[in-house]
N, C-alpha and C positions, 0 to 999 in steps of 0.2 A: 488230213485230222478236218482241216478247214472243212471239206466240202461237209460232210459226216456231219458236222454242223448244225450245217447252215440244210441240210437236207430231213434233219430232225425239227428243228422250227419251221418248215414249211410244213411236214404231217403236222406237227402236236398243233399248227393255226389251222389248220383243215380241219381235227379234230375237233379243237375247240370251240368252231363255226359250227359246229351238226353236221357242214355241208349240205342242208337242206334247200327245199324250193318251197316256193307255197306251193301251197294245191285250191283248185279250184272244185268246189258243191255243187250239186241239182238241187235246187228246193224245185217240185213240182207235185202238187195236190191232189192230180188225177190221171200223173202220167211214170213212164217209168224214168227213175232217177234217182240220187242217194240218197236221198232224204223224205217223206211227203208233207212234213211238218216244218218249220223253221224253228222251233223249241231242240224238236230232235236233233236237227244240224249242231246247235248251238250247245247245248249238252254233250253231243257224243268223245269220246275220251280222243281219239285220230284225227277231229277239227283241228286245228290248233291257231293262235295269235298269227296272225299274217294272212291266213288262208283264204280264200272269197267266197262268199256264199252267192249263187247266182239263182236268181229265186224264178224260175216263170209263170207271168199268169196266170191268173186261179183267184183264190176264193179262199184265205188262209184266214178263217173264226179261230181264234186266239188268240193267247196272253202271253207272247217271250222275251224271258227276264233274262237281258244277258248277263251273262258272268265275267270274268277280267281277262277274257281273253279281246285282241286287238284283234277284231276283225270285220272284212270292207263285207256288206251288203248293198 
């Protein structure tokens, strides 16, 4: 019985932690990438806190409004 409790505790903590890892998304204004603009990347619902936006060299003429997400840019 004690072993089942330990397994349940580990499973519950994994579930609560989400088991997710941070993702890296590429932004490139003129090449193949996940996004062509910084604002599109910030607004994307699947880009979440902890993710990284890797911005390729280029000219990005836009105003970027950062949301409450904790992103690395």
